[in-house]
DRENDRENSE-342955 format. One line per 8 residues: number of its first residue (from 1); their letters; for each residue x, z, y of C-alpha. Coordinates in Angstrom, 2 decimals. Last residue first. Layout:
N
NUM) A) X/Z/Y; ...
This chain:
59
59) LSCVPEGR) 28.49/1.30/-14.89; 27.15/-0.32/-18.01; 28.14/-3.41/-19.91; 26.55/-4.68/-23.08; 27.52/-7.77/-25.04; 24.88/-8.65/-27.65; 25.60/-7.68/-31.24; 22.14/-6.38/-32.16
51) YGRFIHLN) 23.07/-2.71/-31.67; 24.97/-3.45/-28.50; 28.51/-4.70/-28.14; 30.76/-2.69/-25.88; 31.83/-2.39/-22.27; 31.75/0.92/-20.40; 32.95/1.14/-16.77; 33.27/4.58/-15.15
43) TPARLHTA) 34.92/2.71/-12.25; 38.01/4.80/-11.39; 38.52/6.03/-14.98; 37.93/2.77/-16.85; 41.18/0.94/-16.14; 43.30/4.07/-16.62; 41.59/4.93/-19.88; 41.87/1.35/-21.10
35) REVAAETL) 45.62/1.41/-20.47; 46.03/4.69/-22.35; 43.96/3.42/-25.27; 46.02/0.22/-25.42; 49.31/2.16/-25.24; 48.22/4.49/-28.06; 47.66/1.44/-30.19; 44.18/0.55/-31.25
27) EIIKLSPL) 43.11/0.12/-34.85; 40.23/-2.19/-35.58; 36.84/-1.66/-37.15; 34.99/-4.88/-37.79; 31.28/-4.77/-38.45; 29.97/-8.00/-39.99; 28.97/-6.29/-43.25; 26.77/-3.89/-41.25
19) QFFQEYRA) 27.03/-0.37/-42.69; 28.06/1.27/-39.43; 25.05/-0.21/-37.66; 22.55/0.96/-40.27; 23.85/4.53/-40.03; 23.71/4.39/-36.24; 20.11/3.15/-36.44; 19.26/6.01/-38.82
11) ALDSDGKK) 20.72/8.54/-36.36; 18.63/6.95/-33.61; 15.45/7.46/-35.63; 16.50/10.99/-36.65; 16.73/12.17/-33.05; 17.09/15.94/-33.61; 19.29/16.41/-30.55; 22.30/17.49/-32.62
3) LPM) 21.55/14.72/-35.09; 21.43/12.13/-32.32; 24.65/13.43/-30.74
């Protein structure tokens, strides 16, 4: 979305994030994605780690 919106600063931050040596990309099973979808749908809950690695939760 940052490129579509012309936000080059945010696009650069994404690029930096995805090149972090500490970044771990894991595969999820279809069952895990399905379960997460059903858990998230009624609450609109989002949990992830922020740009600096801190836990972030938004509703």
